[in-house]
N, C-alpha and C positions, 0 to 999 in steps of 0.2 A: 768418292773422290771425283768421279766423272761429272757428277751433278755440280760440285763446287767449281770445276773448270768451266762448265757451261755458264754458270752465273758470273764467273769472273770475266769471261769473254763478252758476255752480254753487257756487263757494267762498263768494261773498257770501250765497247762499241758505242754505248750511250754517251760516255764522256767524250770520246773522239768525235761523235756527231755534233755535240754541243760546241766543242772547240772549232770544228770545221765550219759550222754555221756562223759563229761569231766572226771568224776570220773572213769568210766569204762576204758577210754583210758589211764589214768594215771596208773591204776593197771596193764593193759596189757603191757604197756611200761616197768614197773618195772619188770614184769615177764620175758619179752624178754631180758632185760638187764642182769638179773640174769642168765638166761640160757646161754647167750653169754659169760658172765664172767666165768661160770663153764666150758664151752667148751674151752675157751682160756687157762684156767688153766690146763685142761686135756691134751691139745695139747702140752703145755709147759713142762709138766711132762714127756710125752712120748718122746719129743725131748731131754730132759736132760738124760733120761734113755738110749736112743739110743747113745748119745754122750759118756756116761759113758761106755757102752758096747764096743764101738769102741776104747776108750782109753785103756780099759783093754785088748782087743784083740791085739791092736798094741803094748802095753807096755810089756805084759808078754810073749807072744809067738812070738815076732817079730824077735828076733835074739838069738844069743848065750848068755848064762848068763854072761860069762866073758866080752863080749862086752857091755852088759847093765851095768855091774858094772863099767867099764871104763868110759862110758858116764855119768853115775850118780855120779861119784866120785867128779867131780868138783862142783856139786850142793850142796855138804855138806859144 
């Protein structure tokens, strides 16, 4: 009877370890995914800010104001 209980406890421990490992892996995977999404969003924001700065630099100070007005006149 004692040997049966030892086997039962060992089997329950093994099953519990597998379940705990799967739960732990899932939680870690979700954390990693969240960190990656935040990193991607941060990079995209920086990319957009840089493109906006480039546009402002190229649009406002690129040439004579009269030339800019002539180029922009057709867009209205």
